[in-house]
N, CA, C and O of each residue as an XYZ file, in Angstrom:
692
protein
N       3.694    -30.287    -40.252
C       2.359    -29.730    -40.094
C       2.154    -28.593    -41.102
O       3.080    -27.830    -41.377
N       0.960    -28.484    -41.640
C       0.674    -27.346    -42.520
C       0.797    -26.038    -41.727
O       0.538    -26.006    -40.524
N       1.186    -24.988    -42.399
C       1.432    -23.710    -41.713
C       0.187    -23.156    -41.029
O       0.297    -22.509    -39.988
N      -1.009    -23.401    -41.602
C      -2.225    -22.882    -40.956
C      -2.470    -23.577    -39.622
O      -2.921    -22.940    -38.670
N      -2.177    -24.889    -39.538
C      -2.348    -25.633    -38.291
C      -1.327    -25.146    -37.267
O      -1.651    -24.941    -36.097
N      -0.081    -24.965    -37.729
C       0.965    -24.475    -36.842
C       0.609    -23.087    -36.307
O       0.833    -22.796    -35.132
N       0.059    -22.242    -37.163
C      -0.361    -20.905    -36.735
C      -1.453    -20.981    -35.678
O      -1.422    -20.230    -34.703
N      -2.414    -21.873    -35.857
C      -3.489    -22.037    -34.872
C      -2.939    -22.529    -33.541
O      -3.383    -22.090    -32.480
N      -1.973    -23.442    -33.596
C      -1.369    -23.951    -32.358
C      -0.642    -22.819    -31.646
O      -0.788    -22.658    -30.434
N       0.143    -22.030    -32.385
C       0.867    -20.915    -31.774
C      -0.086    -19.881    -31.189
O       0.137    -19.388    -30.083
N      -1.141    -19.551    -31.919
C      -2.131    -18.598    -31.405
C      -2.769    -19.158    -30.139
O      -2.991    -18.423    -29.177
N      -3.064    -20.454    -30.138
C      -3.647    -21.090    -28.949
C      -2.707    -21.041    -27.761
O      -3.136    -20.764    -26.641
N      -1.420    -21.307    -27.994
C      -0.452    -21.279    -26.899
C      -0.181    -19.863    -26.413
O      -0.075    -19.620    -25.211
N      -0.071    -18.946    -27.341
C       0.201    -17.563    -26.969
C      -1.052    -16.907    -26.384
O      -0.956    -16.130    -25.434
N      -2.208    -17.210    -26.936
C      -3.456    -16.590    -26.503
C      -3.995    -17.135    -25.196
O      -4.752    -16.445    -24.512
N      -3.627    -18.357    -24.828
C      -4.179    -18.989    -23.632
C      -3.986    -18.157    -22.368
O      -4.948    -17.971    -21.624
N      -2.778    -17.647    -22.090
C      -2.626    -16.857    -20.870
C      -3.444    -15.565    -20.885
O      -3.753    -15.018    -19.827
N      -3.789    -15.084    -22.051
C      -4.576    -13.859    -22.137
C      -6.002    -14.074    -21.637
O      -6.686    -13.118    -21.272
N      -6.445    -15.323    -21.622
C      -7.794    -15.626    -21.153
C      -7.878    -15.620    -19.630
O      -8.965    -15.480    -19.069
N      -6.730    -15.771    -18.955
C      -6.723    -15.801    -17.505
C      -6.917    -14.384    -16.956
O      -6.452    -13.409    -17.545
N      -7.600    -14.290    -15.838
C      -7.810    -13.006    -15.188
C      -6.462    -12.477    -14.704
O      -5.692    -13.203    -14.075
N      -6.188    -11.235    -14.995
C      -4.911    -10.640    -14.619
C      -4.819    -10.493    -13.104
O      -5.795    -10.149    -12.438
N      -3.629    -10.761    -12.575
C      -3.376    -10.553    -11.152
C      -3.006     -9.079    -10.973
O      -2.052     -8.605    -11.588
N      -3.746     -8.357    -10.143
C      -3.450     -6.928     -9.971
C      -2.137     -6.710     -9.228
O      -1.636     -7.608     -8.552
N      -1.599     -5.527     -9.360
C      -0.404     -5.124     -8.646
C      -0.688     -5.149     -7.146
O      -1.742     -4.695     -6.699
N       0.254     -5.682     -6.375
C       0.123     -5.712     -4.917
C       0.447     -4.314     -4.390
O       1.612     -3.928     -4.300
N      -0.585     -3.574     -4.050
C      -0.397     -2.180     -3.642
C      -0.361     -2.001     -2.130
O      -0.049     -0.915     -1.644
N      -0.674     -3.043     -1.391
C      -0.703     -2.981      0.069
C      -1.249     -4.287      0.590
O      -1.366     -5.257     -0.159
N      -1.578     -4.327      1.845
C      -2.142     -5.548      2.422
C      -3.617     -5.698      2.055
O      -4.145     -6.811      2.038
N      -4.282     -4.581      1.761
C      -5.680     -4.592      1.329
C      -5.731     -4.037     -0.087
O      -5.365     -2.886     -0.327
N      -6.188     -4.861     -1.021
C      -6.236     -4.495     -2.434
C      -7.682     -4.588     -2.893
O      -8.176     -5.670     -3.208
N      -8.348     -3.456     -2.926
C      -9.773     -3.396     -3.243
C      -9.949     -2.906     -4.683
O     -10.252     -1.738     -4.926
N      -9.754     -3.817     -5.620
C      -9.875     -3.487     -7.039
C     -11.317     -3.099     -7.371
O     -11.550     -2.279     -8.259
N     -12.280     -3.683     -6.665
C     -13.699     -3.416     -6.908
C     -14.147     -2.077     -6.307
O     -15.198     -1.552     -6.673
N     -13.361     -1.537     -5.400
C     -13.701     -0.250     -4.800
C     -14.927     -0.289     -3.908
O     -15.733      0.642     -3.925
N     -15.084     -1.359     -3.123
C     -16.297     -1.492     -2.299
C     -16.083     -1.163     -0.826
O     -17.057     -0.984     -0.094
N     -14.833     -1.078     -0.374
C     -14.584     -0.775      1.037
C     -14.529      0.733      1.255
O     -14.079      1.485      0.390
N     -14.988      1.151      2.408
C     -14.863      2.567      2.770
C     -13.389      2.855      3.062
O     -12.617      1.946      3.369
N     -13.019      4.110      2.964
C     -11.636      4.509      3.240
C     -11.249      4.171      4.673
O     -10.113      3.771      4.928
N     -12.178      4.327      5.609
C     -11.856      4.052      7.014
C     -11.641      2.558      7.256
O     -10.739      2.181      8.005
N     -12.455      1.702      6.633
C     -12.270      0.255      6.783
C     -10.959     -0.170      6.135
O     -10.222     -0.981      6.696
N     -10.668      0.368      4.966
C      -9.415      0.059      4.267
C      -8.225      0.395      5.166
O      -7.321     -0.424      5.334
N      -8.225      1.589      5.740
C      -7.128      2.031      6.609
C      -7.042      1.175      7.870
O      -5.948      0.805      8.298
N      -8.192      0.859      8.465
C      -8.231      0.034      9.676
C      -7.622     -1.345      9.411
O      -6.820     -1.839     10.204
N      -8.013     -1.964      8.283
C      -7.514     -3.304      7.956
C      -6.025     -3.275      7.615
O      -5.284     -4.179      8.001
N      -5.586     -2.247      6.896
C      -4.146     -2.100      6.596
C      -3.349     -2.074      7.894
O      -2.340     -2.766      8.025
N      -3.805     -1.278      8.845
C      -3.116     -1.132     10.120
C      -3.111     -2.447     10.909
O      -2.085     -2.853     11.454
N      -4.257     -3.094     10.957
C      -4.395     -4.365     11.669
C      -3.471     -5.431     11.070
O      -2.798     -6.155     11.803
N      -3.442     -5.523      9.742
C      -2.621     -6.538      9.069
C      -1.131     -6.226      9.203
O      -0.315     -7.138      9.341
N      -0.778     -4.950      9.162
C       0.628     -4.569      9.345
C       1.088     -4.923     10.756
O       2.176     -5.467     10.940
N       0.272     -4.620     11.733
C       0.598     -4.922     13.122
C       0.786     -6.433     13.315
O       1.724     -6.871     13.982
N      -0.114     -7.217     12.723
C      -0.008     -8.675     12.819
C       1.286     -9.162     12.172
O       2.003     -9.983     12.744
N       1.582     -8.651     10.975
C       2.804     -9.075     10.280
C       4.050     -8.687     11.074
O       4.989     -9.476     11.181
N       4.062     -7.483     11.626
C       5.210     -7.019     12.408
C       5.454     -7.899     13.634
O       6.603     -8.125     14.013
N       4.385     -8.397     14.255
C       4.541     -9.170     15.489
C       4.691    -10.675     15.254
O       5.172    -11.385     16.138
N       4.288    -11.176     14.078
C       4.322    -12.635     13.855
C       5.135    -13.065     12.628
O       5.555    -14.219     12.550
N       5.356    -12.187     11.699
C       5.962    -12.430     10.378
C       4.985    -13.071      9.390
O       5.333    -13.242      8.222
N       3.779    -13.428      9.822
C       2.763    -13.946      8.898
C       2.291    -12.806      8.000
O       2.108    -11.679      8.460
N       2.098    -13.108      6.722
C       1.614    -12.094      5.793
C       0.194    -12.439      5.360
O      -0.037    -13.453      4.702
N      -0.746    -11.588      5.735
C      -2.145    -11.769      5.377
C      -2.523    -10.617      4.448
O      -2.296     -9.450      4.767
N      -3.098    -10.958      3.300
C      -3.505     -9.941      2.333
C      -4.957    -10.167      1.935
O      -5.478    -11.280      2.010
N      -5.597     -9.076      1.510
C      -6.980     -9.113      1.054
C      -7.004     -8.636     -0.391
O      -6.359     -7.647     -0.740
N      -7.757     -9.349     -1.229
C      -7.979     -8.918     -2.605
C      -9.475     -8.985     -2.881
O     -10.105    -10.032     -2.732
N     -10.028     -7.847     -3.286
C     -11.447     -7.794     -3.637
C     -11.536     -7.451     -5.114
O     -11.122     -6.376     -5.548
N     -12.086     -8.387     -5.874
C     -12.212     -8.262     -7.328
C     -13.663     -7.951     -7.691
O     -14.581     -8.193     -6.908
N     -13.846     -7.414     -8.887
C     -15.193     -7.264     -9.425
C     -15.666     -8.630     -9.897
O     -16.763     -9.067     -9.551
N     -14.824     -9.312    -10.698
C     -15.187    -10.612    -11.266
C     -13.939    -11.416    -11.581
O     -12.877    -10.854    -11.849
N     -14.073    -12.726    -11.549
C     -12.988    -13.625    -11.940
C     -13.039    -13.929    -13.437
O     -12.190    -14.646    -13.965
N     -14.034    -13.380    -14.102
C     -14.203    -13.537    -15.549
C     -14.169    -15.005    -15.982
O     -13.549    -15.354    -16.987
N     -14.839    -15.849    -15.214
C     -14.976    -17.254    -15.562
C     -13.889    -18.166    -15.021
O     -14.019    -19.387    -15.107
N     -12.834    -17.614    -14.472
C     -11.758    -18.432    -13.917
C     -12.197    -18.984    -12.559
O     -12.959    -18.335    -11.844
N     -11.723    -20.174    -12.204
C     -12.105    -20.745    -10.912
C     -11.413    -19.966     -9.794
O     -10.265    -19.543     -9.934
N     -12.117    -19.785     -8.700
C     -11.568    -19.033     -7.571
C     -10.381    -19.763     -6.960
O      -9.452    -19.129     -6.461
N     -10.407    -21.103     -6.996
C      -9.310    -21.887     -6.446
C      -8.014    -21.625     -7.217
O      -6.977    -21.331     -6.622
N      -8.085    -21.733     -8.545
C      -6.901    -21.520     -9.371
C      -6.417    -20.082     -9.277
O      -5.215    -19.831     -9.185
N      -7.347    -19.142     -9.301
C      -6.964    -17.735     -9.274
C      -6.309    -17.370     -7.943
O      -5.312    -16.648     -7.928
N      -6.851    -17.858     -6.828
C      -6.286    -17.513     -5.524
C      -4.859    -18.040     -5.380
O      -4.007    -17.375     -4.791
N      -4.602    -19.223     -5.912
C      -3.241    -19.778     -5.868
C      -2.303    -18.919     -6.718
O      -1.176    -18.631     -6.314
N      -2.777    -18.517     -7.893
C      -1.961    -17.682     -8.779
C      -1.629    -16.342     -8.127
O      -0.504    -15.852     -8.234
N      -2.618    -15.753     -7.451
C      -2.389    -14.481     -6.761
C      -1.360    -14.667     -5.643
O      -0.410    -13.890     -5.538
N      -1.543    -15.682     -4.817
C      -0.620    -15.924     -3.699
C       0.808    -16.150     -4.202
O       1.769    -15.668     -3.602
N       0.933    -16.885     -5.306
C       2.265    -17.136     -5.871
C       2.854    -15.882     -6.507
O       4.039    -15.600     -6.334
N       2.041    -15.128     -7.237
C       2.519    -13.901     -7.886
C       2.942    -12.873     -6.844
O       3.974    -12.219     -6.993
N       2.150    -12.734     -5.797
C       2.444    -11.766     -4.748
C       3.511    -12.264     -3.780
O       4.034    -11.492     -2.976
N       3.837    -13.566     -3.859
C       4.825    -14.176     -2.964
C       4.449    -13.946     -1.489
O       5.261    -13.491     -0.683
N       3.201    -14.275     -1.173
C       2.725    -14.107      0.200
C       3.425    -15.100      1.124
O       3.629    -16.258      0.761
N       3.780    -14.650      2.292
C       4.482    -15.483      3.259
C       5.978    -15.377      3.074
O       6.460    -14.992      2.009
N       6.705    -15.720      4.113
C       8.154    -15.658      4.048
C       8.710    -16.913      3.393
O       8.188    -18.014      3.570
N       9.778    -16.722      2.635
C      10.433    -17.841      1.966
C      10.873    -18.849      3.027
O      11.479    -18.483      4.034
N      10.563    -20.114      2.788
C      10.913    -21.164      3.731
C       9.870    -21.390      4.811
O       9.824    -22.467      5.405
N       9.023    -20.386      5.080
C       7.969    -20.536      6.091
C       6.608    -20.733      5.450
O       5.735    -21.362      6.048
N       6.408    -20.213      4.250
C       5.130    -20.297      3.536
C       3.976    -19.921      4.467
O       2.981    -20.638      4.574
N       4.135    -18.779      5.132
C       3.167    -18.349      6.148
C       2.321    -17.172      5.672
O       2.160    -16.173      6.374
N       1.788    -17.316      4.468
C       0.921    -16.289      3.916
C      -0.519    -16.749      3.846
O      -0.804    -17.944      3.775
N      -1.432    -15.772      3.867
C      -2.866    -16.043      3.746
C      -3.453    -14.982      2.819
O      -3.115    -13.801      2.904
N      -4.333    -15.427      1.939
C      -5.040    -14.508      1.050
C      -6.539    -14.663      1.278
O      -7.082    -15.764      1.192
N      -7.199    -13.545      1.571
C      -8.663    -13.508      1.602
C      -9.081    -12.911      0.269
O      -8.832    -11.735      0.004
N      -9.711    -13.716     -0.563
C     -10.121    -13.288     -1.908
C     -11.634    -13.202     -1.978
O     -12.340    -14.151     -1.637
N     -12.127    -12.047     -2.425
C     -13.557    -11.830     -2.611
C     -13.785    -11.445     -4.059
O     -13.144    -10.527     -4.571
N     -14.697    -12.146     -4.724
C     -15.104    -11.778     -6.075
C     -16.566    -11.356     -6.004
O     -17.468    -12.192     -5.943
N     -16.780    -10.052     -6.014
C     -18.112     -9.481     -5.762
C     -19.178    -10.001     -6.715
O     -20.181    -10.558     -6.269
N     -18.981     -9.831     -8.012
C     -20.031    -10.189     -8.963
C     -20.238    -11.700     -9.086
O     -21.335    -12.152     -9.414
N     -19.181    -12.482     -8.822
C     -19.302    -13.943     -8.858
C     -19.897    -14.475     -7.560
O     -20.304    -15.634     -7.478
N     -19.944    -13.603     -6.539
C     -20.461    -13.978     -5.227
C     -19.689    -15.160     -4.653
O     -20.269    -16.139     -4.184
N     -18.357    -15.039     -4.704
C     -17.478    -16.098     -4.197
C     -16.443    -15.505     -3.251
O     -15.992    -14.371     -3.411
N     -16.085    -16.315     -2.262
C     -15.092    -15.939     -1.267
C     -14.195    -17.151     -1.045
O     -14.669    -18.285     -0.994
N     -12.890    -16.900     -0.914
C     -11.961    -17.993     -0.638
C     -10.860    -17.491      0.280
O     -10.414    -16.348      0.181
N     -10.434    -18.365      1.168
C      -9.270    -18.109      2.009
C      -8.193    -19.092      1.568
O      -8.331    -20.300      1.762
N      -7.127    -18.575      0.977
C      -6.007    -19.398      0.511
C      -4.921    -19.325      1.576
O      -4.476    -18.238      1.944
N      -4.496    -20.480      2.069
C      -3.576    -20.544      3.207
C      -2.274    -21.223      2.792
O      -2.291    -22.298      2.192
N      -1.157    -20.594      3.112
C       0.151    -21.187      2.866
C       0.360    -22.406      3.755
O      -0.225    -22.509      4.833
N       1.197    -23.323      3.294
C       1.430    -24.576      4.031
C       1.886    -24.343      5.475
O       1.570    -25.131      6.366
N       2.614    -23.278      5.695
C       3.122    -23.005      7.035
C       2.048    -22.669      8.056
O       2.296    -22.735      9.260
N       0.859    -22.309      7.589
C      -0.241    -21.957      8.508
C      -1.417    -22.926      8.413
O      -2.421    -22.750      9.103
N      -1.299    -23.951      7.558
C      -2.425    -24.884      7.376
C      -2.794    -25.629      8.648
O      -3.947    -26.028      8.812
N      -1.840    -25.825      9.554
C      -2.147    -26.512     10.811
C      -3.057    -25.683     11.699
O      -3.867    -26.228     12.450
N      -2.923    -24.364     11.615
C      -3.759    -23.465     12.417
C      -5.042    -23.097     11.678
O      -6.139    -23.187     12.230
N      -4.889    -22.688     10.438
C      -6.023    -22.204      9.638
C      -6.374    -23.290      8.614
O      -5.977    -23.224      7.450
N      -7.120    -24.280      9.076
C      -7.474    -25.432      8.236
C      -8.549    -25.067      7.212
O      -9.175    -24.011      7.309
N      -8.755    -25.938      6.241
C      -9.835    -25.739      5.277
C     -11.183    -25.666      5.989
O     -12.041    -24.854      5.640
N     -11.357    -26.525      6.989
C     -12.628    -26.542      7.722
C     -12.850    -25.212      8.441
O     -13.940    -24.645      8.376
N     -11.829    -24.719      9.121
C     -11.953    -23.452      9.837
C     -12.159    -22.296      8.862
O     -12.966    -21.403      9.121
N     -11.437    -22.308      7.748
C     -11.605    -21.265      6.730
C     -13.037    -21.255      6.209
O     -13.635    -20.192      6.041
N     -13.581    -22.432      5.956
C     -14.969    -22.539      5.493
C     -15.951    -21.988      6.505
O     -16.931    -21.337      6.141
N     -15.689    -22.249      7.782
C     -16.590    -21.739      8.822
C     -16.485    -20.222      8.944
O     -17.488    -19.552      9.191
N     -15.283    -19.674      8.774
C     -15.125    -18.214      8.803
C     -15.932    -17.598      7.663
O     -16.634    -16.605      7.852
N     -15.825    -18.192      6.487
C     -16.557    -17.677      5.331
C     -18.066    -17.732      5.589
O     -18.774    -16.748      5.377
N     -18.550    -18.895      6.050
C     -19.993    -19.074      6.236
C     -20.568    -18.296      7.413
O     -21.691    -17.799      7.333
N     -19.810    -18.182      8.511
C     -20.357    -17.583      9.730
C     -19.990    -16.117      9.928
O     -20.740    -15.378     10.566
N     -18.856    -15.686      9.396
C     -18.390    -14.325      9.633
C     -18.591    -13.413      8.416
O     -19.038    -12.275      8.553
N     -18.256    -13.921      7.233
C     -18.232    -13.074      6.041
C     -19.575    -13.057      5.309
O     -20.164    -11.993      5.115
N     -20.054    -14.226      4.905
C     -21.241    -14.316      4.057
C     -22.482    -13.651      4.668
O     -23.177    -12.930      3.952
N     -22.795    -13.857      5.949
C     -24.000    -13.203      6.489
C     -23.949    -11.672      6.359
O     -24.974    -11.042      6.098
N     -22.795    -11.087      6.535
C     -22.666     -9.627      6.429
C     -22.759     -9.177      4.971
O     -23.334     -8.130      4.671
N     -22.186     -9.983      4.064
C     -22.309     -9.668      2.638
C     -23.767     -9.735      2.206
O     -24.230     -8.900      1.429
N     -24.487    -10.731      2.711
C     -25.909    -10.865      2.356
C     -26.712     -9.659      2.813
O     -27.715     -9.300      2.196
N     -26.265     -9.034      3.902
C     -26.909     -7.811      4.388
C     -26.438     -6.579      3.622
O     -26.883     -5.464      3.897
N     -25.531     -6.782      2.656
C     -25.022     -5.676      1.852
C     -23.892     -4.898      2.512
O     -23.522     -3.822      2.042
N     -23.342     -5.432      3.600
C     -22.295     -4.727      4.340
C     -20.938     -5.371      4.076
O     -20.478     -6.221      4.838
N     -20.306     -4.949      2.979
C     -18.996     -5.507      2.616
C     -17.928     -5.120      3.627
O     -17.058     -5.930      3.946
N     -17.980     -3.882      4.139
C     -17.005     -3.460      5.142
C     -17.022     -4.424      6.337
O     -15.977     -4.920      6.756
N     -18.201     -4.679      6.869
C     -18.321     -5.550      8.049
C     -17.910     -6.984      7.724
O     -17.283     -7.646      8.552
N     -18.253     -7.474      6.531
C     -17.905     -8.837      6.150
C     -16.408     -9.038      6.016
O     -15.859    -10.010      6.533
N     -15.749     -8.126      5.326
C     -14.294     -8.239      5.156
C     -13.600     -8.049      6.504
O     -12.673     -8.788      6.832
N     -14.044     -7.060      7.287
C     -13.456     -6.822      8.612
C     -13.606     -8.069      9.491
O     -12.642     -8.498     10.125
N     -14.804     -8.649      9.532
C     -15.037     -9.839     10.359
C     -14.176    -11.010      9.885
O     -13.647    -11.767     10.699
N     -14.039    -11.152      8.577
C     -13.209    -12.223      8.039
C     -11.745    -12.066      8.422
O     -11.097    -13.025      8.840
N     -11.234    -10.860      8.277
C      -9.831    -10.596      8.624
C      -9.602    -10.813     10.119
O      -8.625    -11.451     10.511
N     -10.489    -10.290     10.945
C     -10.343    -10.451     12.399
C     -10.389    -11.931     12.786
O      -9.626    -12.371     13.645
N     -11.280    -12.698     12.156
C     -11.361    -14.137     12.450
C     -10.097    -14.870     11.992
O      -9.581    -15.721     12.716
N      -9.596    -14.546     10.795
C      -8.367    -15.179     10.295
C      -7.218    -14.912     11.267
O      -6.501    -15.835     11.654
N      -7.043    -13.656     11.659
C      -5.969    -13.313     12.593
C      -6.191    -13.982     13.946
O      -5.241    -14.428     14.590
N      -7.444    -14.047     14.370
C      -7.760    -14.703     15.638
C      -7.411    -16.178     15.632
O      -6.902    -16.698     16.625
N      -7.676    -16.855     14.530
C      -7.331    -18.276     14.421
C      -5.820    -18.445     14.505
O      -5.322    -19.283     15.257
N      -5.099    -17.649     13.735
C      -3.637    -17.755     13.715
C      -3.055    -17.468     15.102
O      -2.106    -18.123     15.531
N      -3.626    -16.494     15.790
C      -3.130    -16.104     17.113
C      -3.695    -16.971     18.236
O      -3.257    -16.863     19.381
N      -4.663    -17.828     17.918
C      -5.213    -18.747     18.907
C      -6.366    -18.212     19.721
O      -6.759    -18.833     20.708
N      -6.926    -17.065     19.333
C      -8.002    -16.484     20.134
C      -9.393    -16.687     19.539
O     -10.389    -16.444     20.221
N      -9.485    -17.127     18.280
C     -10.790    -17.313     17.636
C     -11.220    -18.760     17.776
O     -10.458    -19.677     17.468
N     -12.426    -18.960     18.233
C     -12.976    -20.305     18.366
C     -14.235    -20.400     17.513
O     -15.291    -19.909     17.911
N     -14.130    -21.037     16.327
C     -15.312    -21.151     15.476
C     -16.347    -22.078     16.100
O     -16.032    -22.947     16.913
N     -17.588    -21.862     15.690
C     -18.661    -22.742     16.139
C     -18.382    -24.149     15.644
O     -17.854    -24.326     14.546
N     -18.722    -25.132     16.424
C     -18.593    -26.521     15.979
C     -19.634    -26.790     14.904
O     -20.783    -26.358     15.000
N     -19.208    -27.504     13.894
C     -20.102    -27.724     12.761
C     -19.721    -29.033     12.106
O     -18.579    -29.474     12.240
N     -20.636    -29.662     11.407
C     -20.434    -30.938     10.718
C     -19.057    -31.160     10.135
O     -18.056    -31.063     10.845
N     -18.995    -31.458      8.840
C     -17.728    -31.801      8.214
C     -16.971    -30.587      7.705
O     -15.852    -30.732      7.213
N     -17.544    -29.395      7.808
C     -16.844    -28.205      7.390
C     -16.932    -27.909      5.909
O     -16.403    -26.900      5.444
N     -17.597    -28.780      5.162
C     -17.705    -28.548      3.729
C     -19.061    -27.939      3.437
O     -20.026    -28.156      4.169
N     -19.121    -27.193      2.384
C     -20.393    -26.601      2.015
C     -20.179    -25.481      1.032
O     -19.056    -25.239      0.588
N     -21.220    -24.815      0.699
C     -21.188    -23.755     -0.280
C     -20.487    -22.533      0.290
O     -20.865    -22.028      1.348
N     -19.462    -22.058     -0.416
C     -18.782    -20.848      0.012
C     -19.181    -19.669     -0.862
O     -18.554    -18.611     -0.819
N     -20.225    -19.860     -1.652
C     -20.754    -18.749     -2.445
C     -21.552    -17.827     -1.557
O     -22.027    -18.224     -0.493
N     -21.695    -16.608     -1.995
C     -22.429    -15.616     -1.191
C     -23.861    -15.557     -1.645
O     -24.650    -14.785     -1.099
């Protein structure tokens, strides 16, 4: 290959990962990179998630981003869960609640160990019924809090989502 072509290939291979949105440092169970949660909600959710993890070993984390910078929320949420190593090794019992404020997207990424309890259909209903309505009202604290409480409720068996069609639909805000 001519050296200019080889250089372009190397730049493409080396530059490709730079286009992906960086995964932030895992600083706690609630990671509000966008800075939209109040200090009291942040502390409340940290405490709630720690208590849940201590009693069940399930690891639930929240990440609130400003933007995914064009990356798909599905791919990014998987990358975050893998980078942060959510869930215990061998149990894969981690959950990530990902919010991208400017993209108006929300996703619940569930480890295989909890997929039987927290299904895609149930996750979609939590997003549509608990999180999105509060976000539309401009209340991010209430939306994230309601989402976390519903996720924990499903895992613990106390949350009963409304019955709804096939569970698929728009998860944008």
